[in-house]
C-alpha positions in Angstrom: 7.2 20.2 2.1 7.8 17.8 -0.7 7.2 14.1 0.2 10.3 11.9 -0.1 8.5 9.1 -2.0 5.3 8.8 -4.0 3.4 6.1 -6.0 1.9 6.8 -9.4 -0.5 4.7 -11.5 1.5 2.6 -14.0 -0.9 1.8 -16.9 1.6 1.2 -19.7 1.2 -1.7 -22.1 4.4 -3.9 -21.9 5.0 -3.1 -25.6 5.3 0.6 -24.7 8.6 0.0 -23.0 10.3 2.7 -25.1 7.7 5.2 -24.0 8.3 4.1 -20.4 11.9 5.3 -20.7 10.7 8.7 -22.1 8.2 9.0 -19.2 10.9 8.2 -16.6 13.2 10.9 -18.1 10.3 13.4 -17.8 9.8 12.4 -14.2 13.5 12.9 -13.4 13.3 16.4 -14.8 10.5 17.0 -12.3 12.5 15.7 -9.4 11.4 12.1 -9.2 13.7 9.0 -9.6 12.3 5.6 -10.2 12.6 3.0 -7.4 10.2 0.2 -8.2 7.7 -0.8 -10.8 4.8 -3.0 -9.9 1.8 -4.3 -11.9 -0.4 -1.4 -11.1 1.8 1.4 -9.6 5.4 2.6 -9.7 7.3 4.0 -6.7 9.5 7.2 -7.1 11.8 9.0 -4.6 12.5 12.7 -4.5 15.7 14.0 -6.1 17.1 17.2 -7.4 15.5 17.8 -10.8 18.0 16.7 -13.5 18.2 15.3 -17.0 18.8 11.5 -16.7 18.8 9.1 -19.6 16.8 5.9 -19.1 16.6 2.7 -21.1 14.1 -0.1 -20.7 15.3 -3.4 -22.1 13.8 -6.9 -22.4 15.6 -9.7 -20.7 14.4 -13.0 -22.3 15.2 -15.0 -19.1 12.9 -12.9 -17.0 9.3 -13.5 -16.2 6.7 -13.6 -13.5 8.3 -16.6 -11.7 11.9 -16.0 -12.7 14.3 -15.2 -9.7 15.3 -11.6 -9.5 19.0 -12.5 -8.9 20.7 -15.5 -10.4 23.8 -16.1 -12.4 22.3 -15.3 -15.8 20.6 -12.2 -14.5 23.8 -10.9 -12.8 25.8 -11.5 -15.9 23.3 -9.7 -18.1 23.2 -6.7 -15.8 27.0 -6.6 -15.5 27.2 -6.4 -19.3 24.8 -3.5 -19.2 26.8 -1.8 -16.5 29.9 -2.1 -18.7 28.0 -0.4 -21.4 27.4 2.6 -19.2 24.0 1.7 -17.7 23.1 1.5 -14.0 20.4 -1.0 -13.0 17.3 0.4 -11.2 14.7 -2.3 -11.0 12.8 -4.9 -13.0 9.3 -5.9 -13.8 9.1 -9.5 -15.2 10.8 -9.3 -18.6 11.4 -5.5 -18.4 14.7 -4.2 -17.0 15.0 -0.6 -16.1 18.4 1.2 -16.4 19.6 4.8 -16.2 22.8 6.5 -17.3 24.6 9.1 -15.2 24.3 12.7 -16.2 26.8 13.6 -18.9 27.7 10.0 -19.8 27.4 8.5 -23.3 26.2 4.9 -22.8 26.1 2.3 -25.5 22.5 1.4 -26.7 21.4 -1.8 -25.2 19.7 -3.0 -28.4 21.2 -2.3 -31.8 19.8 -5.0 -34.0 16.1 -4.4 -34.6 15.4 -7.8 -36.0 16.8 -9.5 -32.9 14.9 -7.1 -30.7 11.7 -7.8 -32.6 12.2 -11.6 -32.1 12.9 -11.1 -28.4 9.7 -9.1 -28.1 7.7 -11.8 -29.8 9.1 -14.6 -27.6 8.6 -12.6 -24.3 6.2 -9.7 -24.1 3.9 -10.7 -26.9 3.9 -14.3 -26.0 3.0 -13.4 -22.4 0.2 -11.1 -23.6 -1.2 -13.8 -25.9 -1.1 -16.5 -23.3 -2.6 -14.3 -20.6 -5.4 -13.2 -22.9 -6.0 -16.7 -24.2 -6.5 -18.0 -20.6 -8.8 -15.1 -19.8 -10.8 -15.7 -22.9 -11.3 -19.4 -22.0 -12.6 -18.3 -18.6 -14.7 -15.5 -20.2 -16.3 -17.8 -22.8 -17.1 -20.3 -20.0 -18.6 -17.5 -17.9 -20.6 -16.0 -20.8 -22.0 -19.4 -21.9 -23.2 -19.9 -18.3 -24.6 -16.4 -18.1 -26.6 -16.3 -21.3 -29.4 -16.7 -21.6 -29.6 -14.6 -18.5 -29.8 -16.8 -15.4 -32.3 -15.7 -12.8 -29.7 -16.1 -10.0 -27.7 -13.3 -11.6 -30.6 -10.9 -11.3 -30.8 -11.3 -7.5 -27.7 -9.4 -6.5 -25.9 -6.2 -7.5 -22.7 -8.2 -8.4 -24.8 -10.6 -10.5 -26.5 -7.8 -12.5 -23.1 -6.0 -13.0 -21.5 -9.3 -14.2 -24.3 -10.0 -16.7 -24.2 -6.6 -18.3 -20.6 -5.4 -17.8 -18.6 -8.7 -18.0 -18.9 -8.9 -21.9 -17.6 -5.3 -22.1 -14.7 -6.1 -19.8 -13.9 -9.2 -21.8 -13.6 -7.2 -25.0 -11.5 -4.5 -23.4 -9.0 -7.1 -21.9 -8.4 -8.4 -25.4 -7.1 -4.9 -26.6 -3.5 -5.4 -25.4 -3.2 -8.7 -27.4 -4.7 -7.1 -30.5 -2.4 -4.2 -30.1 0.6 -6.6 -29.8 -0.4 -8.6 -32.9 -0.8 -5.4 -35.0 2.6 -4.2 -33.7 4.3 -7.5 -34.6 2.9 -7.5 -38.1 4.0 -3.9 -38.7 7.5 -4.6 -37.2 8.0 -7.6 -39.4 6.9 -5.6 -42.5 9.2 -2.7 -41.7 12.2 -4.9 -41.1 11.6 -6.8 -44.3 11.5 -3.5 -46.2 14.7 -2.3 -44.5 12.9 0.3 -42.4 13.3 0.9 -38.6 10.7 -0.4 -36.2 8.2 2.3 -35.3 8.5 2.9 -31.5 5.5 4.0 -29.5 5.7 7.6 -28.3 4.9 8.7 -24.8 2.0 10.7 -26.2 0.4 7.7 -27.9 1.0 5.5 -24.8 -0.7 8.0 -22.6 -3.8 8.0 -24.9 -3.9 4.2 -24.6 -3.6 4.4 -20.8 -6.5 6.8 -20.6 -8.7 4.9 -23.0 -7.9 1.4 -21.7 -7.3 1.9 -18.0 -10.0 4.5 -17.6 -12.7 2.1 -18.7 -11.2 -0.8 -16.7 -11.1 1.3 -13.5 -14.7 2.5 -14.0 -15.9 -1.1 -14.4 -13.8 -2.3 -11.4 -15.2 0.6 -9.3 -18.8 -0.4 -10.2 -18.0 -4.1 -9.3 -16.5 -2.9 -6.0 -19.6 -0.9 -5.1 -21.9 -3.8 -6.0 -19.8 -6.1 -3.9 -20.0 -3.9 -0.9 -23.8 -3.6 -1.2 -24.2 -7.4 -1.5 -22.0 -7.9 1.5 -24.3 -5.7 3.5 -27.3 -8.0 2.8 -25.6 -11.4 2.7 -22.2 -11.2 4.3 -22.0 -15.0 4.7 -22.7 -15.7 1.0 -20.2 -13.1 -0.1 -17.5 -14.4 2.4 -17.9 -17.9 1.1 -17.7 -16.7 -2.6 -14.5 -14.8 -2.1 -12.8 -17.2 0.4 -11.3 -19.5 -2.2 -10.0 -16.8 -4.6 -8.7 -14.7 -1.7 -6.8 -17.6 -0.2 -5.5 -18.7 -3.6 -4.3 -15.3 -4.6 -2.6 -14.7 -1.2 -0.8 -18.1 -1.3 0.1 -17.6 -5.0 1.6 -14.2 -4.3 3.6 -15.6 -1.4 5.0 -18.4 -3.6 5.9 -15.9 -6.3 7.7 -13.7 -3.8 9.8 -16.6 -2.5 10.7 -17.7 -6.1 11.6 -14.1 -7.1 13.8 -13.8 -4.0 15.5 -17.1 -4.8 14.3 -18.7 -1.5 13.0 -21.8 -3.3 14.3 -23.3 -6.6 13.8 -26.2 -8.9 11.9 -29.2 -7.5 11.1 -27.3 -4.3 8.8 -25.1 -6.3 6.6 -28.1 -7.3 6.7 -29.6 -3.8 5.8 -26.3 -2.1 3.0 -25.7 -4.6 1.5 -29.1 -3.9 1.7 -28.5 -0.1 0.1 -25.0 -0.4 -2.8 -26.3 -2.6 -3.5 -29.1 -0.1 -3.4 -26.6 2.8 -5.7 -24.3 0.9 -8.3 -27.0 0.3 -8.1 -28.1 4.0 -8.5 -24.6 5.2 -11.5 -23.9 3.0 -13.2 -27.2 3.9 -13.0 -26.2 7.5 -13.9 -22.5 7.1 -17.1 -22.9 5.0 -19.0 -25.1 7.5 -17.9 -22.7 10.3 -19.2 -19.7 8.4 -22.5 -21.4 7.6 -23.0 -22.4 11.2 -22.5 -18.9 12.4 -24.8 -17.5 9.7 -27.7 -19.5 10.9 -27.6 -17.6 14.2 -27.4 -14.3 12.2 -30.6 -14.9 10.4 -32.8 -16.3 13.3 -35.7 -13.8 13.8 -38.8 -13.4 15.9 -40.3 -10.5 13.7 -40.0 -9.2 10.2 -39.6 -5.7 8.6 -42.9 -4.2 7.7 -42.0 -3.7 4.0 -41.8 -7.5 3.5 -45.0 -9.5 3.1 -44.6 -12.8 5.1 -46.9 -15.7 6.0 -45.9 -17.7 9.1 -47.0 -21.3 9.9 -49.1 -20.0 12.8 -51.3 -18.2 10.2 -51.8 -21.3 8.1 -55.3 -22.8 9.1 -54.1 -26.3 9.9 -51.3 -25.0 12.2 -53.1 -22.0 13.8 -54.3 -23.9 16.9 -52.3 -27.0 17.4 -48.9 -26.0 15.9 -45.9 -24.3 17.4 -42.9 -22.7 15.8 -39.4 -23.9 16.6 -37.1 -21.9 14.3 -37.5 -18.9 12.0 -34.8 -17.8 9.5 -35.2 -14.7 7.4 -32.7 -13.6 4.7 -33.3 -10.4 2.7 -31.5 -9.0 -0.3 -32.0 -6.7 -3.3 -30.6 -5.9 -6.7 -31.3 -3.1 -9.3 -33.8 -5.3 -11.2 -35.2 -7.2 -8.2 -35.3 -4.5 -5.5 -37.1 -6.7 -3.0 -36.6 -10.5 -2.4 -36.1 -12.7 0.6 -36.0 -16.3 1.8 -38.0 -17.3 4.8 -37.7 -20.8 6.4 -39.7 -21.9 9.4 -39.4 -25.2 11.3 -42.3 -26.1 13.6 -44.4 -29.0 14.9 -48.0 -30.1 15.1 -49.1 -32.8 17.5 -45.4 -33.8 18.0 -44.8 -34.2 14.2 -42.1 -31.9 12.8 -43.2 -29.7 9.9 -41.5 -27.0 7.8 -42.3 -24.2 5.4 -40.0 -22.4 2.9 -40.9 -19.1 1.2 -38.9 -17.4 -1.5 -40.3 -14.0 -2.6 -39.2 -12.0 -5.6 -40.5 -8.6 -6.6 -39.0 -7.4 -9.9 -39.1 -4.0 -11.5 -41.3 -5.3 -14.3 -43.0 -8.5 -15.6 -40.2 -9.2 -18.0 -37.7 -9.9 -15.3 -40.3 -11.8 -13.1 -40.9 -14.2 -16.1 -37.1 -14.8 -16.3 -37.1 -15.6 -12.6 -40.1 -17.9 -12.9 -38.7 -19.9 -15.8 -35.3 -20.0 -14.2 -36.7 -21.6 -11.0 -38.6 -24.2 -13.1 -35.4 -25.0 -15.0 -33.3 -25.4 -11.9 -35.8 -27.7 -10.2 -36.0 -29.9 -13.2 -32.2 -30.1 -13.8 -31.4 -30.7 -10.2 -27.7 -30.8 -9.1 -24.8 -32.4 -10.9 -22.6 -34.4 -8.5 -19.9 -36.9 -9.4 -21.4 -37.6 -12.8 -24.9 -38.0 -11.4 -27.9 -35.8 -11.2 -29.5 -35.5 -7.8 -32.4 -33.5 -6.3 -34.0 -33.2 -9.8 -37.8 -33.2 -9.7 -40.6 -33.3 -12.2 -42.6 -30.1 -12.8 -46.3 -30.3 -13.8 -48.9 -27.6 -14.7 -52.5 -27.5 -13.6 -54.8 -25.2 -15.5 -57.5 -25.5 -12.9 -55.2 -24.5 -10.1 -53.8 -21.7 -12.2 -57.4 -20.4 -12.6 -58.1 -20.7 -8.8 -54.9 -18.8 -8.0 -55.6 -16.3 -10.7 -51.9 -16.5 -11.8 -50.1 -15.4 -15.0 -47.9 -18.6 -14.6 -48.2 -21.5 -12.2 -46.2 -24.7 -11.8 -45.8 -27.3 -9.1 -43.8 -30.4 -8.4 -45.3 -33.8 -9.2 -45.6 -34.5 -5.5 -47.5 -31.2 -5.1 -45.3 -30.1 -2.2 -43.8 -27.1 -4.0 -45.7 -24.3 -5.8 -44.3 -21.5 -8.0 -46.6 -18.6 -8.9 -46.0 -15.6 -11.1 -48.4 -12.7 -11.1 -47.4 -9.4 -12.7 -43.9 -8.5 -11.4 -44.0 -10.9 -8.4 -42.8 -14.5 -8.2 -43.6 -16.6 -5.2 -42.0 -20.0 -4.5 -43.6 -22.0 -1.7 -42.6 -25.4 -0.4 -43.1 -27.6 2.6 -46.0 -29.1 4.5 -48.7 -26.8 3.0 -52.0 -27.9 1.5 -52.1 -25.7 -1.7 -55.7 -26.8 -2.4 -57.0 -25.4 0.8 -59.2 -22.4 0.1 -58.4 -20.5 3.2 -54.6 -21.0 2.7 -55.0 -19.8 -0.9 -56.9 -16.7 0.0 -54.4 -15.8 2.8 -51.4 -16.1 0.4 -53.1 -14.1 -2.4 -54.1 -11.4 0.0 -50.7 -11.2 1.7 -48.4 -11.4 -1.4 -50.4 -10.2 -4.4 -52.9 -7.6 -3.1 -51.1 -4.8 -4.9 -50.9 -6.7 -8.2 -53.4 -5.9 -10.9 -55.3 -9.2 -11.3 -56.3 -10.7 -14.6 -60.0 -10.7 -15.4 
């Protein structure tokens, strides 16, 4: 039995509006009548197969935040109805009409020069503004991502962003480039007294496959990476998506109210201010709550066998008199760093509180481990930017004698000698806390536990 409604992927470029009409006529002949067009999909309802003429027109007063029904819109659609067209739905600037079977409606656009100017001021302008904003974000993201940041190598999403985001950025520019080429050709043809060349359904379908196909492949890869990262670090992922998710939800809600004419004029600005304030208030309360709950999630008494770990009880100076109070263990992985974790332990010795922090990274080869080592050094030296100030920045020093004792490829430590970073082969180890890095027994324990499988230098 044939379903009464269905949704199909809507991958047309906005400038392919003439091809959209051809596609809708083809669907009607197959027994499907258009009901609604969204950003990604279009909804159809079942009808008796018939030949129906469609027209997709551009209404210059439309747009993403233009009300669906107002005086200007009603007057425009009334004129179209008097010309023999019945309104179906709209999608921003695009208005979808059909003519009853057997009728001979008047074309909605007869002056190609006027039509070309409307396109430039609506569809093309929107494409260029959208792409320009995206490019600003893309350039900012690319500048921050290259040279490759070691933090991006520690998650599936980070690795995918590093290698796929540049490709995605180039693909997103395609509609704008297509629009610019179309505009140049349209102006040239009008100047030479020729008709504007309209995109055919066949050419539009080729663009849909080429453009949308690659986009969906990249989106699918990002979705898979996101799910994998959420499995290892659900709290980090939740905090990362909280702001965008809340912002998109509230923005969509405001847009819906505007489109339905529920809010107008100055009320739009007031509501937007209230919503933004509410969003920041919600996020400021939600993040501390998530972080508090995550601490309970990572408290452990034992560790998986595949991870090398040293506890405070194994450190010679703590072995007899010290006791552990809290242990937190967070694991994760990525395609280039398949094994890495953070271990934090809080304890006391003779009533004095002590702590130890271990960050372990096992990369697939020394090339990536060197990026991680250099990235850690750079982050420690730069510290954190906050309100125009740099805080938590520290001085890094090298010690050739210690490097020789630890038999390391690279070694660095803070000036206070309370944090040590070692790289040996494909492994990077970052140690900090109340640890005596000059103690021979401590050094031998750490080398045996973390680097026993690494081929040592002569």
